[in-house]
C-alpha positions, 0 to 999 in steps of 0.5 A: 836550923829551919828557915821557916821557923825564922819567918813570922807567922803573920808573914806566912799568912799574908803570903798565903792570902796574896797567893789565894787572891792570885788564884781568884784572879786567874779563875776570873780571867779564865771565866772571862776567856771562856765566855768570849764571843765573836761579834758580828757586823751589826753588833760591832757597829752598835758597840763601837759607834760613839764610843772609844776603845782604850787601854786607859793609859797609852791609847784611845780610838774614838769611833764617831757615829759618822765613821770618823776615827780619832786616834790618840796614842802616846801623844800622837793624834791621827784622824781617819775613818772606820767602817764595818765590813763582812763582820770585821772592823776596818780602820783607815788612816792616811799616815799609817797602815790600814787594816781590818779586825775580827772583834771579840768580847771578853766580859768588859774587854774587847780584843781586835785581832787583825785579819792581815798583818799587824798586832792585836789591840785590846781594851775597854769601850767607854763613852767617847771623850770629845776633845783634842787633848788626852783624858 
């Protein structure tokens, strides 16, 4: 008995449509990665000042134009400073480790890669939310 003959043709078409969509998403991700660009100091300052970097769920880093940095991560708020130094974005908090990051842009996404220890941070930049609570 052929198992495929027991699956309705409509189910097969739906599965094929979803897999084709997955291929399109992979192509879009590949195109974004291929168009990645490393930002230089002035580009980093222009992109981040007055904006927030967020994954839209777990965290947001608010980069005030005066160098103040507000972090909201999993319900924990921290206040620190940010600056651009030698084409790197440097983040300084009293309560945690400080570090500098190389910044790359992939379409609408930004990735911060540490130049020292630590993990990468990525997300989208959007206008800063000016409040102490979560969005």
